[in-house]
N, C-alpha and C positions, 0 to 999 in steps of 0.2 A: 619487655616486662617492667624494667625500671621506669620507663616513660609512662606506662599505664598506671602505675601505682602512685604517681605523684601529682596527678592532674589537679586535685582539688586544693592542694596546699597554697597555691598562689592567691586564692580568694581569701583564705584565712589571713595571710600576711598583708594583703592590700588593706584589709580592715584595720590592721594595726598601724598602718602608715599614714593615717589621716588626722592625727591629733594636731591641733593648731597651737602655735607658740603665743604666749601672752605678750602684750605690748611692753617694750623695754627700749632703753637707749641703744642706738646702733650707729657705729662709725664704719666698721668693717663689714664683711659678709654676714656676720651673725650679731644680733643684739646682745647686750650685757645687762645683768640685773643682779641684785642681791640674792643669795641663795634662798632666803626665807620667802621671797616674793613669788617663787615658783615651786615651793614645796621641797626644799632641801635645807639641811642644817649647816650653817657656817662653822659651828663648833666642831662638828664631826669632820668636816673637810679640813679643818686646821690640823688634824692628825697626820695629814700628808707631809707637812713640813719637816718634822724630825726624822721621818723615815727616809725621805729623799736626801736631806742634808746628811744623814748618817752614812749613806752609801757613798756620797761624794767625799766625806771625810775619810772613809775607809779606802778610797782610791778606786772604787768600782766604776765611777763616772766622773768625767771632768765637770759635767753640768747636765741639765735637763730642762725641758719645758713640759709642764703638766697643764692640761686644759680639759675642763669638764663642761659639757653642755647638757641641759635638762629642759625638755619641752621647747627646744629650738633656741634657748637662751644660754649664753656663756655665764656660768655661775662661779667658776674658779679658773684662774690662769696665773701661773707664776713661772718665771725663769729662775733657775737655780744654778749656782756655781759659775763655771766658765764655759764660754763657747769653744775655746782652744787652750791647750797647755803648751803646745809646741808649734812652730819654733819660737813663738812669743806668746805669753799669756794674754788672753783677751776676755773681757767680761761678757757674760751671757746676756741675752735680751729676748723678749717675746717674739721678735721678728727673725730669730735665727733660722736659717735654712738647714735642715738636716737631711742626710742621706737616708732615704726610707728603705733601701735594700729590698728585701723580699715583699714589702708592702706594695712594691711595684706590681706584683702579680695581680692582686684584685683591683687596685685602684687604677692602674694604667692599662694593663693588658686585658683582663677579663671584662672590664667595662667596655673597652674598645670592641671586643668580640661581640658582646651583647648588643652594642649599637649597630654593628653590621648585621646581626641576626634580625633585629627590629626593622632594619631598612630592607630586608629581603635579599641581602647580598650573600648570606651563608645560612646553613641550617646546623643546629647542634648535632644532629645525627648524620650529617655528611661525613664522609671519610676525609681526613686531612689530605690524603694523597690526591683527591679530586682537584684541589687547588694547588698542591705542591707535589707533583709526581716524583720528584727526587726523594722526598721523604718516604715514599712507599717501599723503599728497598728493605731487604733483610726481614721480611715478614711483617712489616708495619703497614701494609696496604689497607688493612681494615680498621685501623685506629681511627676513632671518631673525634670530632671537635669537642664533644661533651667529655669524652674520656681524657683528653688533654686538659680540659678545664678543671676537672675534679680529681686530677692526679691518679687516675686509674688506668693510664694508657699502657703500662708495662715497660716504659722506657727506663734505662739506667738513670739514676736520680740526678746526676750532675756531671759536668765536665770536670776534668782534673784542673789543678791550678794553672798549669802551663797552657792547657787548651782554653781556659777561661779568658785569657788576655790576647787570644788570637784576634785578628781582624774579623769583623762580623761574618763575612762570607765564608771564611775558613772555619769558624766555629759552627756555622750552620752545616757545613759539609761533614764535620765530625758527627753531628746529630744524625744526618742522613745515613752515615755508615754504621750507626749503632744497631745491634740486634735487640729484639725484645728479650726481657728476662723474666716476664711472667705473662700469663694470658690477659690480654686487654679487657678491662671492665670487671675483673674479678676481685680486686681488692685495692685499697688505698696505699700508695707509697709516695710520700712527698717528693716532688720532681721539678728541678729547675729546667731540665731539658724540654719538658712539655711546654713551658712558657717561652723558651727560645723559639720553638716551632710556631706557637700561636702568634707571636709578634711577626714572624715571617709571613704567616697567612694574612694578617692584617695588611701588611705591606703589599703582598701580591694582589689582594682583592681591591684595596683602596688606592693603590699607587702612592701611598704616603708611609713614611717610617712610623713606628709606634709613637715617637715623640711628636711628630708633625700631626698625626691623626688626633692624638689626645688634645693637643693645643687647639686645633681647629674645631673639633666636634664637642669637646667637653670643657676644658679648663678656661679657654677664652670666653665662650658664651656665659659661663658661670661667674665671670669676673675674678677668676682664680689664677690667671696666667702668671702672676708674680709669686704665687704661693704654692703652686704645684707645677713642676717643670723638669724636663730632662735637660742636661747640659746647661746649667745656669750660665748666663752671660757674664762677661768680665765685670760689668757694673754691679753685679750681685755677689761676686765671690767673697767680698769682705764679710758678708753676712753668713756665708756657708761654714758650717762646722767641719773641720777636717777630721779624718779618722786614722786608721792604721797607716804607718809609713809604707810607701811603695819602694821600688828598687832604689838603692843608694841612699836610703833614709829620707827621701823627699816626702814632705807632707802635701798631699794633693787636695785641692778643694774643688768640688763640683763634679767629681767623677767617682763612681764606686771603685774601691781599691781592693785587689787581692794582695794581702800583706806580703811584702818582700818581692812582689812581682811587678805589678803595674795596674793602671786603671782600665776599666772597661767603659764603654759608652752606653747609649740608650739601647737596652735589650729588654726582652719581655719578662725576664725574671728579676732584674735589678736595673738601677740606673735612674729612677725617679727621685727627685728631691722635693722637700716641702717644708712649710711652716706648720706649727701645731694648729693654727687657725685654718689654714688651707685644708689640712686633713679632716678637721672637725666639720668644716663647711661641706666638704665632699660627702662625709657620712650623713650630715643632715639632709643633703639632697636625696640620698637613698631613703631616709626615714620619711621624707615628704613625697615619696613616690616618684622620684625622678626630676623634681623641680626645686629650684632655690631662688628665693626672692623674685618670683614671677617668671623665671626663665626655665623652660623645660628642656632637658636634654635626653631623657628616657621616658617611655611610657610607664605608668604604674605597673602594668602587667609584666613588662620587661624586668623591672626591678624585682618583682615577686618571683619571677622565674629564676632569676639569678640567685635569690636567697633561699629558695625552698630546699628542704633537706634531701640529700642524696645519700642513702644508706650504702656503705661500701664494705660490709663484712666486719668480722671481729678479729682482724689481724693484730691490732694493737690496743684495743679497748674492750673491756669486759662487756660493756653495753653496746659495742659496735662503733665503728668509725663513721662519722657523718660529716659531709662537706656540703657547702653550697658550690656555686660555679665561681671559683676563685677564692671563696671565703672559707675559713675554718668555722665549724660549728661545735663538733664534739669529737676531738681526737687527742692524741698526746700533745698536740701543739696548741690546744685551746685553754691552757692553764691561765692565760691572761684574762679569761672571763672572771677570775676571782672565785670566792667561796660563797657568795650570796646571790648574785644574778642567776636566774634559772636558765634552763636550756631554752633554745629558741632564738637566741641572739647570734651574732656573727662578729668575726674580727680577724686580725692577722698580726703577725709580728715581723720585725726585720732584724737581721743579724747584727746590725750596727748599734742596737739598743733601743728599738722603736716598737711601740705597741698601740693598737687601736682595738677597742671593744665597743660594740653597739648593741643596746638592748631595746628592741622595738616596744616591748610591753610598757616599759617605764619612760620611753622616749629619752634615753640617756646615751650620751657619747663620751667615752673616756679615751683621751689621747695622752700618751707619754712618748716624747721624742728625746733621744739622747745620742751621744756618740761614745758609747762604752768602748768601742773598738779603738778609740784614740788614747785610752788609758792603759799604760803598761801594767797596771795592777788589777785590771778588771777580772772578776770571777763570773763566768757566764751564769752559773746557778743563782748567784746573788741577784743578777739583773733580771733573770726570769722570775724569781720570787717577787721582785719589785713590781713587775707587771701585775701580778695577781693581787698584791697588797693595795696598789692604787685603785684597781677596779673594785675590790672589796670595800674599801673606804667610801668610794663613790656610791656604791649600792647602799651601804649603811647610812649614808647621809640623806637618803630619800625619805621624806616625811609625808608624802601624798597618801591620803586615805585610800585612793583608788589603786595604788601601786601594787599591793599584794594580790588582790583579785586579778589584776591584769597579768601579773607574772604567772599566776596559777593557770589562768586560761591559756596563755601562750605556751606554757610547758605541756599542758594536756594536749593541745592541738598538735604541737610539734612531735610529742612522743607517740601519739596515735598514728601520725603519718609515717614515722620511722618504723613502728611496729608493723604497720601494714606492708611495708616494703620488704622487711627482713626475710620472711619465709621464702618468698618467691626468688629473692636475690640469692639466698644461700643455695637453693636447689639449682638455679640456673648457673651460678658461678661454679659449683662443684662439677656439673656436667661440662662446662666450657673448659675448666682446668684439665679434665680428663682428655678432652679433644685436643687441646693444645699440647699436652705432654706426648701425645702419639703422632700428631701431624705437624706441630709447630704453627697451627693456625687456630684462631678463635672463630666464633660464630660469625657468619657473613650476614650483614644487615642489608 
């Protein structure tokens, strides 16, 4: 049912991904230009400075990098504050490498899965246990790849802190032993363990770890190997912003840290590091339908399939929870869209203080990378509000005459697709929940 109701969305999105960037100076993966030359206001963008500086002064952030792209061109980028406070203060810079935390899920893992789908190696509606029989224990045998991608698989949402720092094979064994706690496919619940399993499937199918696969198939071809990477090499560690202290008060660079415990390596739910320009260039690749600077890594239809809306019920949102494959679109986690961009965009955040929002209608990318986890005085709500404020100012700075009609068209198409899915999903999900409550099994596909 869900599959049938979504089929036409990809063509709507492909049409929104073909805008061409104007000519501008280019040294890195993206060109740069004055905001006014591409339809944005530098005066409005200047409102960002006191907001970000204010949070740094308050102690919520040691520093941050904000980067905004419009029509394929960087119109704003600034490094604020410090790269590190401890053990020694270090000035921030545009090339700082940040721990992207959960932004690993869409950028690193979901994209890898979609590459394997495009290559005919896996199908979205395949059962995960087809590739990883050990995962099928305890009622998980009918969980699909798609359900893992859109966080509707019914798995417990996370490993506990002690389990999170186990060696990879032991952590995967913990996931294998987990029982389901709701009927797969019947609602959205944000889930780290889904992405641990997806990374394992990438490894089993391709023979490469998630970091190796992404480097070979995505980041290196795009020229982003130094800007998006798992396990940064020793030569890059000076540029890596540290985060929360690990065991014994050590500040670790280049590994995602469970505070007070220790670091984890390259896993599907976390472990990717990147610069603001690397994240923005990756997002621009999606806006350009899978291609960046003449190098194609995904087909346009694959990108559209990844980004089309998946209605997942009304568990946490009055208007319904809607996800892409890996991406947030409309849930309690999508406040980083801000107050002005309309529905139809996509993004994600990371617990270390990182945010990405992409609006296809206006061809705008908003990146905020920080290491709030490194600050002993950080207030999570303040950082989450900052995500929204930065996106709101970016949207307010757009002066293109065509922007508003494009946003209205995108919102109408997206909303129609979601509305078309909702009745069938709610009816099917209610029946499947009843079946699961009595048998412990969901619908067999």
